[in-house]
C-alpha positions as CSV (number, residue, x, y, z in Angstrom):
1,M,6.6,10.9,16.7
2,V,8.4,10.5,13.5
3,D,10.3,13.0,11.3
4,L,9.5,12.8,7.6
5,P,12.2,13.2,5.0
6,I,12.9,16.5,3.7
7,T,13.3,16.9,0.1
8,D,15.9,19.7,-1.4
9,E,12.8,21.0,-3.0
10,I,10.5,21.6,-0.1
11,R,13.7,22.6,1.9
12,A,14.2,25.5,-0.9
13,L,10.7,26.7,-0.1
14,G,11.7,27.3,3.7
15,V,10.4,24.0,5.4
16,S,13.2,22.8,7.9
17,K,11.3,20.0,9.5
18,I,8.0,17.7,9.1
19,T,6.6,15.6,12.2
20,L,4.2,13.1,12.1
21,T,2.4,11.9,15.2
22,T,-0.6,9.5,15.6
23,D,-2.8,12.7,15.6
24,Q,-1.1,15.5,14.0
25,L,1.2,16.7,11.4
26,T,3.3,19.8,12.1
27,V,5.5,21.8,9.6
28,Y,8.4,23.7,10.7
29,N,10.5,26.5,9.1
30,S,13.3,28.9,10.7
31,S,10.9,30.9,12.8
32,E,7.6,29.2,12.9
33,S,5.8,25.7,13.1
34,V,2.1,25.0,12.1
35,Q,0.2,22.1,13.3
36,S,-3.1,20.4,11.6
37,R,-4.9,17.5,13.0
38,L,-4.1,14.5,11.2
39,Y,-7.3,13.0,9.7
40,N,-6.6,9.3,9.3
41,S,-9.4,8.9,6.7
42,S,-8.6,12.0,4.7
43,L,-5.3,13.5,3.7
44,E,-6.9,16.1,1.8
45,R,-8.6,17.7,4.9
46,T,-5.6,17.1,6.9
47,L,-3.5,19.3,4.2
48,T,-6.4,21.9,3.6
49,E,-6.3,22.7,7.3
50,L,-2.5,22.8,7.2
51,Q,-2.6,25.1,4.1
52,D,-5.1,27.5,5.6
53,K,-3.0,27.7,8.9
54,M,0.3,28.3,6.9
55,I,-1.2,31.2,4.8
56,F,-2.7,32.8,7.8
57,S,0.8,32.4,9.8
58,G,2.1,34.3,6.9
59,H,5.5,32.7,7.9
60,F,5.7,30.1,4.8
61,G,5.5,32.8,1.9
62,D,2.5,33.7,-0.1
63,Q,-0.3,31.5,-1.2
64,I,1.5,30.1,-4.3
65,T,4.3,29.0,-2.2
66,V,2.2,27.2,0.6
67,E,0.3,25.5,-2.5
68,K,3.8,24.1,-3.6
69,I,4.9,23.1,-0.3
70,I,1.7,21.3,0.2
71,I,2.0,19.6,-2.9
72,L,5.5,18.3,-1.9
73,L,4.5,17.3,1.5
74,S,1.6,15.2,0.2
75,N,4.2,13.3,-1.9
76,I,6.4,13.1,0.9
77,Y,3.6,11.8,3.0
78,V,2.3,9.3,0.5
79,D,5.7,8.0,-0.1
80,D,6.2,7.5,3.5
81,Q,2.9,5.7,3.9
82,E,3.7,3.5,1.1
83,R,7.3,2.8,2.5
84,Q,6.0,1.7,5.8
85,S,3.3,-0.4,4.0
86,R,5.9,-2.3,2.0
87,S,7.9,-2.4,5.3
88,R,5.1,-4.2,7.2
89,T,4.3,-6.8,4.2
90,N,8.1,-7.6,3.9
91,S,8.0,-8.2,7.8
92,T,4.7,-10.2,7.6
93,S,6.0,-12.6,4.9
94,E,9.2,-13.2,6.8
95,T,7.4,-14.4,10.0
96,F,5.3,-16.7,8.3
97,R,7.4,-19.6,7.4
98,P,5.7,-22.9,7.9
99,T,8.1,-25.2,9.2
100,N,8.1,-29.1,9.3
101,Y,4.8,-29.6,7.4
102,T,3.7,-32.8,6.4
103,G,0.8,-33.2,4.4
104,S,-0.8,-34.9,1.3
105,Y,-1.9,-33.7,-1.9
106,T,-4.3,-35.4,-4.0
107,S,-4.5,-34.4,-7.8
108,A,-7.9,-34.2,-9.2
109,T,-6.9,-34.7,-12.6
110,H,-4.6,-37.7,-12.0
111,N,-5.9,-39.2,-9.0
112,E,-2.6,-39.6,-7.2
113,S,-1.6,-39.0,-4.1
114,T,1.9,-37.2,-3.3
115,S,3.4,-36.9,0.3
116,I,4.9,-33.6,0.8
117,A,7.8,-33.4,3.8
118,N,10.2,-30.6,4.4
């Protein structure tokens, strides 16, 4: 389970915590929590289900407030996914460092051979 960051803007709308697992997204306020299945291929489907449940519960405000929460939540989720993607890319590039490579390079235009050695 991962706690997503809470912005001041979404906190002001009553959200106290957002958690993400491999299969669900949960939004908490002081009195209730609402869960939605996490559809990996469709953030829109996930958020639509969550929005419907938040409105039905009545503990997250009126429809306009819930829509604002959903918009902010989508931004938080996308930012978190992008951060994780950058983190994975950085760790991958750090782990791929060829060492002690010895080879030769032949230039097609100059017909020369240059040795490369670390």
